[in-house]
NUVO-749669 format. One line per field, with one value per residue (C-alpha): x, y, z; chain. Coordinates in nm, 2 decimals. Example, Ala and Ser with C-alpha at 12.3 -4.5 7.8 and 13.67 -1.06 7.14 Angstrom:
2
X c(1.23  1.37);
Y c(-0.45  -0.11);
Z c(0.78  0.71);
chain c(A  A);
This chain:
373
X c(3.43  3.70  4.02  4.30  4.67  4.72  4.87  4.97  4.96  4.67  4.48  4.28  4.49  4.63  4.39  4.32  4.06  3.68  3.40  3.05  3.15  3.28  3.65  3.83  4.13  4.36  4.48  4.83  4.70  4.54  4.89  5.00  4.71  4.75  5.12  5.03  4.77  5.01  5.28  5.05  4.91  5.25  5.44  5.18  4.84  4.94  5.26  5.05  4.77  4.96  5.25  5.55  5.43  5.72  5.78  5.72  5.38  5.29  5.37  5.19  4.88  4.92  4.94  4.62  4.45  4.54  4.42  4.09  4.06  4.09  3.82  3.60  3.64  3.56  3.25  3.14  3.18  3.01  2.71  2.70  2.74  2.46  2.22  2.31  2.26  1.92  1.82  1.96  2.26  2.57  2.89  3.21  3.47  3.55  3.87  3.98  4.17  4.26  3.91  3.77  3.68  3.47  3.22  3.22  2.87  2.85  2.57  2.45  2.11  1.81  1.61  1.71  1.57  1.79  2.10  2.02  1.97  2.28  2.49  2.35  2.41  2.78  2.78  2.50  2.70  3.00  2.78  2.67  3.03  3.12  2.85  2.98  3.34  3.23  3.06  3.39  3.60  3.52  3.76  4.08  4.42  4.52  4.21  3.98  4.20  4.21  3.83  3.78  4.00  3.82  3.49  3.61  3.76  3.43  3.23  3.48  3.46  3.08  3.09  3.37  3.18  2.87  3.05  2.85  3.12  3.09  3.20  3.19  2.87  2.74  2.80  2.60  2.32  2.34  2.33  2.02  1.85  1.93  1.84  1.50  1.43  1.56  1.49  1.84  2.10  2.38  2.31  2.29  2.62  2.78  2.65  2.76  3.10  3.15  3.06  3.32  3.58  3.48  3.49  3.83  3.97  3.84  4.02  4.35  4.30  4.25  4.57  4.76  4.62  4.73  5.08  5.13  4.96  5.00  5.31  5.13  5.34  5.23  4.86  4.87  5.03  4.78  4.48  4.62  4.67  4.31  4.19  4.39  4.27  3.91  3.96  4.09  3.80  3.55  3.70  3.71  3.34  3.25  3.41  3.24  2.90  2.95  3.17  2.92  2.80  2.44  2.19  1.85  1.56  1.36  1.05  1.22  1.36  1.15  1.15  1.29  1.61  1.70  1.50  1.65  1.57  1.59  1.50  1.46  1.11  1.06  0.80  0.65  0.75  1.12  1.31  1.49  1.82  1.79  1.68  1.98  2.22  2.09  2.00  2.05  2.42  2.48  2.23  2.18  2.03  1.76  1.40  1.25  0.89  0.71  0.47  0.23  0.15  0.26  0.05  0.22  0.15  0.43  0.78  1.08  1.41  1.68  1.48  1.21  1.45  1.73  1.58  1.52  1.77  1.98  1.91  1.55  1.62  1.58  1.23  1.09  0.96  0.97  0.59  0.60  0.80  0.72  0.53  0.19  0.06  -0.20  0.07  0.28  0.30  0.30  0.48  0.50  0.83  0.73  0.63  0.85  1.08  0.95  0.60  0.75  0.94  0.63  0.45  0.72  0.72  0.34  0.36  0.68  0.86  1.20  1.12  0.84  0.76  0.74  0.46  0.42  0.05  0.00  0.36  0.62  0.93  1.15  1.20  1.26  1.49  1.48  1.86  1.89  1.67  1.87  2.21  2.13  1.93);
Y c(-0.05  -0.25  -0.26  -0.45  -0.43  -0.80  -0.87  -1.23  -1.44  -1.69  -1.92  -1.70  -1.38  -1.15  -1.07  -0.69  -0.67  -0.68  -0.46  -0.51  -0.84  -0.97  -1.06  -0.87  -1.03  -0.92  -1.16  -1.13  -1.07  -0.74  -0.61  -0.66  -0.45  -0.17  -0.14  -0.14  0.14  0.35  0.31  0.40  0.70  0.83  0.78  0.82  0.96  1.25  1.36  1.39  1.59  1.81  2.01  2.02  1.77  1.63  1.26  1.27  1.44  1.19  0.89  1.03  1.09  0.75  0.58  0.76  0.67  0.30  0.30  0.46  0.18  -0.08  0.11  0.11  -0.27  -0.31  -0.09  -0.32  -0.63  -0.49  -0.43  -0.80  -0.86  -0.63  -0.78  -1.13  -1.05  -0.89  -1.24  -1.39  -1.55  -1.52  -1.40  -1.54  -1.32  -1.10  -1.16  -0.87  -0.99  -0.90  -0.97  -0.73  -0.95  -1.24  -1.24  -1.58  -1.68  -1.95  -2.10  -2.03  -1.86  -2.09  -1.90  -1.79  -1.44  -1.39  -1.50  -1.25  -0.95  -1.03  -1.06  -0.74  -0.53  -0.51  -0.37  -0.13  0.00  0.06  0.26  0.48  0.53  0.61  0.89  1.01  1.04  1.20  1.47  1.53  1.53  1.91  1.96  2.15  1.99  1.64  1.58  1.63  1.43  1.14  1.15  1.15  0.84  0.67  0.74  0.56  0.28  0.21  0.22  -0.03  -0.24  -0.25  -0.35  -0.61  -0.78  -0.81  -1.02  -1.35  -1.57  -1.74  -1.65  -1.29  -1.11  -1.14  -1.51  -1.53  -1.34  -1.59  -1.88  -1.72  -1.69  -2.05  -2.18  -2.01  -2.14  -2.50  -2.54  -2.70  -2.52  -2.76  -2.76  -2.38  -2.36  -2.59  -2.38  -2.05  -2.20  -2.31  -1.96  -1.83  -2.04  -1.90  -1.55  -1.62  -1.75  -1.44  -1.22  -1.40  -1.35  -0.98  -0.97  -1.14  -0.90  -0.60  -0.74  -0.83  -0.54  -0.25  -0.35  -0.29  -0.54  -0.45  -0.41  -0.74  -0.92  -0.78  -0.86  -1.21  -1.28  -1.18  -1.42  -1.71  -1.63  -1.63  -1.96  -2.13  -2.02  -2.12  -2.46  -2.53  -2.42  -2.65  -2.95  -2.86  -2.85  -3.21  -3.16  -3.27  -3.58  -3.67  -3.47  -3.63  -3.40  -3.29  -3.44  -3.78  -3.77  -3.84  -3.65  -3.96  -3.91  -3.58  -3.55  -3.56  -3.85  -3.88  -3.52  -3.42  -3.33  -3.03  -2.93  -2.58  -2.50  -2.55  -2.22  -2.07  -2.08  -2.46  -2.50  -2.31  -2.49  -2.84  -2.83  -2.51  -2.47  -2.80  -2.76  -2.39  -2.45  -2.69  -2.66  -2.87  -2.99  -2.89  -3.15  -3.20  -3.57  -3.67  -3.41  -3.15  -2.80  -2.60  -2.57  -2.36  -2.26  -2.00  -1.75  -1.74  -1.63  -1.44  -1.10  -1.18  -1.04  -1.32  -1.19  -1.29  -1.64  -1.78  -1.63  -1.69  -2.04  -2.23  -2.22  -1.84  -1.81  -2.13  -2.12  -2.26  -2.58  -2.41  -2.23  -2.54  -2.77  -3.15  -3.36  -3.73  -3.93  -4.06  -3.71  -3.58  -3.29  -3.07  -3.06  -3.04  -2.73  -2.58  -2.64  -2.47  -2.17  -2.14  -2.13  -1.91  -2.17  -2.32  -2.64  -2.89  -3.19  -3.52  -3.77  -4.13  -4.18  -4.05  -4.10  -3.82  -3.95  -3.64  -3.29  -3.16  -2.86  -2.64  -2.62  -3.00  -2.98  -2.70  -2.85  -3.20  -3.12);
Z c(3.75  3.94  3.74  3.89  3.80  3.75  3.41  3.46  3.14  3.17  2.94  2.71  2.75  3.02  3.30  3.30  3.57  3.61  3.47  3.61  3.76  3.42  3.39  3.12  2.94  2.66  2.40  2.27  1.92  2.04  2.14  1.78  1.64  1.91  1.82  1.45  1.51  1.72  1.46  1.16  1.34  1.46  1.13  0.86  0.95  1.18  0.99  0.67  0.83  1.09  0.95  1.17  1.42  1.64  1.66  2.03  1.99  1.70  1.91  2.21  2.01  1.84  2.18  2.30  1.97  2.01  2.37  2.27  2.01  2.29  2.48  2.17  2.14  2.51  2.46  2.17  2.38  2.68  2.46  2.40  2.78  2.89  2.63  2.73  3.10  3.01  2.89  3.21  3.04  3.27  3.11  3.25  3.08  2.78  2.58  2.36  2.05  1.69  1.57  1.83  2.11  2.24  2.53  2.67  2.79  3.05  2.83  2.48  2.42  2.42  2.16  1.81  1.86  2.18  1.98  1.71  1.94  2.15  1.83  1.68  2.00  1.94  1.59  1.68  1.98  1.75  1.51  1.80  1.90  1.54  1.54  1.88  1.76  1.43  1.64  1.83  1.51  1.48  1.77  1.67  1.61  1.70  1.91  1.62  1.39  1.64  1.69  1.31  1.28  1.57  1.40  1.09  1.28  1.48  1.16  1.01  1.32  1.29  0.92  0.97  1.26  1.05  0.79  0.78  0.93  1.27  1.53  1.41  1.50  1.15  1.17  1.49  1.32  1.03  1.28  1.45  1.12  1.01  1.36  1.35  1.00  1.04  1.41  1.47  1.68  1.59  1.22  1.22  1.40  1.14  0.85  1.01  1.09  0.73  0.63  0.87  0.70  0.36  0.49  0.65  0.31  0.14  0.40  0.33  -0.04  0.01  0.22  -0.07  -0.32  -0.10  -0.08  -0.44  -0.61  -0.36  -0.17  0.16  0.36  0.72  0.63  0.44  0.73  0.98  0.76  0.67  1.04  1.10  0.83  0.97  1.32  1.21  1.01  1.32  1.54  1.27  1.23  1.60  1.64  1.34  1.52  1.85  1.67  1.54  1.25  0.98  1.18  1.11  1.32  1.42  1.35  1.66  1.50  1.50  1.85  2.16  2.49  2.66  2.47  2.63  2.95  3.29  3.52  3.90  3.95  4.31  4.42  4.64  4.90  4.89  5.25  5.18  5.24  4.93  5.11  5.15  4.80  4.66  4.89  4.83  4.47  4.27  4.34  4.16  3.88  3.81  3.47  3.60  3.72  4.00  4.05  4.36  4.50  4.80  4.88  4.53  4.35  4.13  4.25  4.07  3.94  4.04  3.88  3.92  3.71  3.98  4.26  4.08  4.17  4.54  4.79  4.93  5.28  5.22  5.11  5.46  5.50  5.16  5.07  4.75  4.73  4.74  4.42  4.22  3.89  3.97  3.82  3.60  3.41  3.34  3.04  3.10  2.85  2.78  2.74  2.39  2.26  1.98  2.07  1.79  1.94  2.29  2.20  2.04  2.36  2.56  2.32  2.34  2.73  2.72  2.95  2.94  3.15  3.17  3.40  3.21  3.31  3.20  3.27  3.63  3.73  3.73  3.55  3.50  3.36  3.01  2.97  2.66  2.66  2.63  2.32  2.17  2.23  2.11  1.79);
chain c(A  A  A  A  A  A  A  A  A  A  A  A  A  A  A  A  A  A  A  A  A  A  A  A  A  A  A  A  A  A  A  A  A  A  A  A  A  A  A  A  A  A  A  A  A  A  A  A  A  A  A  A  A  A  A  A  A  A  A  A  A  A  A  A  A  A  A  A  A  A  A  A  A  A  A  A  A  A  A  A  A  A  A  A  A  A  A  A  A  A  A  A  A  A  A  A  A  A  A  A  A  A  A  A  A  A  A  A  A  A  A  A  A  A  A  A  A  A  A  A  A  A  A  A  A  A  A  A  A  A  A  A  A  A  A  A  A  A  A  A  A  A  A  A  A  A  A  A  A  A  A  A  A  A  A  A  A  A  A  A  A  A  A  A  A  A  A  A  A  A  A  A  A  A  A  A  A  A  A  A  A  A  A  A  A  A  A  A  A  A  A  A  A  A  A  A  A  A  A  A  A  A  A  A  A  A  A  A  A  A  A  A  A  A  A  A  A  A  A  A  A  A  A  A  A  A  A  A  A  A  A  A  A  A  A  A  A  A  A  A  A  A  A  A  A  A  A  A  A  A  A  A  A  A  A  A  A  A  A  A  A  A  A  A  A  A  A  A  A  A  A  A  A  A  A  A  A  A  A  A  A  A  A  A  A  A  A  A  A  A  A  A  A  A  A  A  A  A  A  A  A  A  A  A  A  A  A  A  A  A  A  A  A  A  A  A  A  A  A  A  A  A  A  A  A  A  A  A  A  A  A  A  A  A  A  A  A  A  A  A  A  A  A  A  A  A  A  A  A  A  A  A  A  A  A  A  A  A  A  A  A  A  A  A  A  A  A  A  A  A  A  A  A);
């Protein structure tokens, strides 16, 4: 863990440092909830449970409790990060906010099942943390009381995040389910984002009910702010997914509509270092055909070299790491995307060379299908 002391305000929050190579930022909204937590613990929870506790001790314990809450949220988000990295999805940063946090992936998952597992990892990790703190709640005094509270909070965090509203984890699970059923990533994002707006509106109504019937002003303001924050995120994601614009079915769109043209052709004796420097640094999500005298012999992408030590890149050749021709799928430019995606799934590949007759014309990337249908 490499935590730096920089706290300069930047776009997306204040930079706290790095953890496992992932930048950690704190949004201003998290400061509101940490102060609210510390205030509630120091002035309400601890004084009711510990007779004769001093204000100083109450605020100190409240501060520690709110700090451990932030650590719990970070634990939750790092579960997303580790699962995403397991599926070779790079994570640029984590922003902790009033909804818990957001792990920003450099690219979205290409398969619905990956999306589901990445989303579910966070709530599952919070449940584990709730059990852990429940075990520690048997400690005497303020320590046990704080752990008991943290157990309840982590359980609440897991349940809240599983609400079916995008971009909450439950909304991502919903998107994965709709995506898997309908086969359209964009349509699934639109549906999950609309669900997020509905969930956000219900949260605001709960806040109004708490204020009008119970007089819980601070809690109502906090919950209402969470609902408005969720609504804004859901609406933005809805617009980014097309905002209700017509979506062409993969069965009615050809490979030619989304394939990459003018793809460089590699030779098998090209060193990996030259391959990365010339091509991969500028197109990290792409695959490249490998040919000898115009005949396809294989295909290579970042996935084939990511586990090789960089010091070996000068000695290892493209031909040593490429996927051989016999394992590839060849597609035609007029083939529909639905059957093309089925062929990629059957071969467990993310890329395929595209041939028109005997001529190589380009490459198809699973991600291009996912993002445009």
